[in-house]
C-alpha positions in Angstrom: 0.0 0.0 0.0 2.9 2.4 0.8 4.5 1.8 -2.6 1.1 2.5 -4.3 0.8 5.9 -2.5 4.4 6.8 -3.4 3.8 5.9 -7.0 0.6 8.1 -7.1 2.4 11.0 -5.5 5.3 10.7 -7.9 3.0 10.8 -10.9 1.2 13.9 -9.5 4.5 15.7 -9.1 5.5 14.9 -12.7 2.1 16.0 -13.9 2.4 19.4 -12.1 5.9 20.0 -13.3 4.9 19.1 -16.9 1.9 21.5 -16.7 4.2 24.3 -15.4 6.5 23.8 -18.3 3.7 24.3 -20.8 2.5 27.6 -19.3 3.9 30.7 -21.0 6.1 32.8 -18.7 4.8 36.1 -17.4 6.5 39.1 -19.2 9.2 40.7 -17.1 7.6 44.1 -17.3 4.2 42.8 -16.1 2.7 41.1 -13.0 0.6 38.0 -13.5 -2.0 36.5 -11.2 -3.7 33.1 -11.7 -7.5 33.0 -11.7 -9.3 30.6 -9.5 -10.9 28.9 -12.5 -8.4 29.1 -15.4 -6.1 31.6 -17.0 -4.1 34.6 -15.9 -4.6 38.3 -15.1 -1.8 40.1 -16.7 -1.2 43.6 -15.3 1.2 45.7 -17.4 -0.3 49.1 -16.5 1.9 52.2 -15.8 5.2 50.5 -16.9 6.3 53.1 -19.5 6.0 50.4 -22.1 6.4 51.5 -25.7 5.4 48.1 -27.2 3.1 45.3 -26.1 5.2 42.5 -24.6 4.9 38.8 -25.5 1.8 37.9 -23.6 0.9 34.4 -22.3 -1.7 32.4 -24.4 -3.9 31.8 -21.4 -4.3 35.6 -20.6 -7.9 36.2 -19.6 -7.7 39.8 -18.4 -5.2 42.3 -19.7 -4.3 45.7 -18.4 -2.1 47.9 -20.5 -3.4 51.4 -19.5 -1.2 54.4 -18.9 1.8 53.4 -21.0 3.6 54.9 -24.1 2.2 52.4 -26.7 1.4 54.0 -30.0 0.7 51.0 -32.3 0.3 47.3 -32.5 1.7 45.0 -35.2 -0.8 43.2 -37.3 -1.5 39.7 -35.9 0.5 40.4 -32.7 -2.6 39.6 -30.5 -4.3 36.9 -32.4 -3.0 34.2 -30.0 -5.0 35.6 -27.1 -8.1 33.4 -27.8 -9.2 33.3 -24.1 -9.1 37.1 -23.5 -12.3 38.4 -22.0 -11.4 41.8 -20.6 -8.9 44.5 -21.6 -7.9 48.0 -20.7 -5.7 50.0 -23.1 -6.7 53.5 -22.2 -4.2 56.3 -21.5 -1.8 55.4 -24.3 -0.8 57.9 -27.1 -2.3 55.8 -30.0 -1.2 56.7 -33.5 -4.3 56.3 -35.6 -2.8 55.8 -39.1 -3.3 52.9 -41.4 -1.6 50.5 -39.0 -4.2 51.0 -36.3 -7.0 49.3 -38.3 -6.0 45.8 -37.1 -5.9 46.9 -33.5 -9.3 48.6 -33.7 -10.9 45.5 -35.2 -9.3 43.3 -32.6 -10.3 45.6 -29.8 -14.0 45.6 -30.9 -14.0 41.8 -30.7 -13.2 41.8 -26.9 -16.3 41.1 -24.7 -15.4 43.7 -22.0 -13.4 46.9 -22.5 -12.6 49.0 -19.5 -12.6 52.8 -20.0 -13.4 52.6 -23.7 -14.0 56.4 -23.8 -10.4 57.0 -22.7 -8.9 55.0 -25.6 -8.2 57.9 -27.9 -6.0 58.9 -30.8 -3.0 61.1 -30.1 -1.8 61.4 -33.7 -2.2 62.5 -36.5 -3.6 65.9 -35.8 -6.8 65.3 -37.9 -8.0 62.7 -35.3 -6.3 63.9 -32.2 -8.3 63.1 -29.0 -10.9 61.2 -31.0 -12.1 58.0 -29.2 -11.4 54.7 -30.9 -15.1 53.8 -30.8 -15.9 56.8 -33.0 -13.0 56.2 -35.4 -14.2 55.4 -39.0 -12.6 54.5 -42.3 -13.1 58.1 -43.5 -10.7 59.2 -40.8 -8.0 57.1 -42.4 -8.4 58.2 -46.0 -4.7 58.6 -46.6 -4.4 54.7 -46.4 -5.6 54.4 -50.0 -3.1 56.9 -51.4 0.0 54.9 -50.7 0.6 51.3 -51.8 2.3 48.8 -49.6 5.9 48.0 -50.4 5.0 44.5 -51.5 2.3 45.8 -53.9 4.9 48.1 -55.5 7.3 45.3 -55.9 4.7 43.1 -57.5 3.6 45.9 -59.8 7.2 46.6 -60.9 7.8 42.9 -61.5 4.6 42.6 -63.5 5.6 45.5 -65.7 9.0 43.9 -66.4 7.3 40.7 -67.3 4.9 42.4 -69.6 7.7 44.4 -71.3 9.7 41.2 -71.7 6.7 39.4 -73.2 6.2 42.3 -75.7 9.8 42.2 -76.7 9.7 38.4 -77.3 6.6 38.9 -79.5 8.3 41.6 -81.5 11.4 39.4 -82.0 9.2 36.4 -83.0 7.3 38.5 -85.6 10.6 39.7 -87.0 12.0 36.1 -87.2 8.8 35.0 -89.0 9.0 37.7 -91.5 12.7 36.9 -92.2 11.7 33.2 -92.5 9.0 34.0 -95.0 11.3 36.2 -97.1 13.9 33.4 -97.1 11.3 30.8 -98.1 10.2 33.0 -100.9 13.8 33.5 -102.1 14.4 29.7 -102.0 11.1 29.1 -103.9 12.0 31.6 -106.6 15.5 30.2 -107.0 14.2 26.7 -107.2 11.6 27.6 -109.7 14.1 29.5 -111.9 16.4 26.5 -111.9 13.6 24.2 -112.9 12.7 26.5 -115.8 16.3 26.8 -116.9 16.7 23.0 -116.8 13.5 22.4 -118.8 14.5 24.9 -121.4 18.0 23.3 -121.9 16.4 19.8 -122.2 13.9 21.2 -124.8 16.7 22.8 -126.8 18.8 19.6 -126.8 15.8 17.7 -128.3 
């Protein structure tokens, strides 16, 4: 019976250690608290952060208020599938084209704390405007510039089209030369046949 209890205890210790290894570490600039049910409360408020740190996957409540964060990279928060509550107020958000991803992501969170205090700081056209009132018309300059990748693809396509046109011109020139050469050969052959037939007629 004693060996059975020792075996069960040993298995439980291994299971606990294994589960700890699979939990993402708390960011060094934040404080994490485990919830009674499941997941973490991640508090990164008032830390003078300029970027959002790598957050644990099991983050349920996230507090990033009163920092220096201006933008969020596209896709940077997609792994937070269990997030239920967030507070990102008090940051100097730059509401240019890059903010569109973050606004869509923020609108998908069930609970937002202090949503009226999530405001744009720049550019001047939307300064102090709340995120919840931000529309596509406020970001009209987005359509005036192409992404770098689109420019590369466009230039590449133009080169390909130019190369195709050049090949067609060369092929048409070669076909013309081939037709002229064929005509010359045909005329020469015909004249030789006529000359030969005339000589055979005279010999008779």
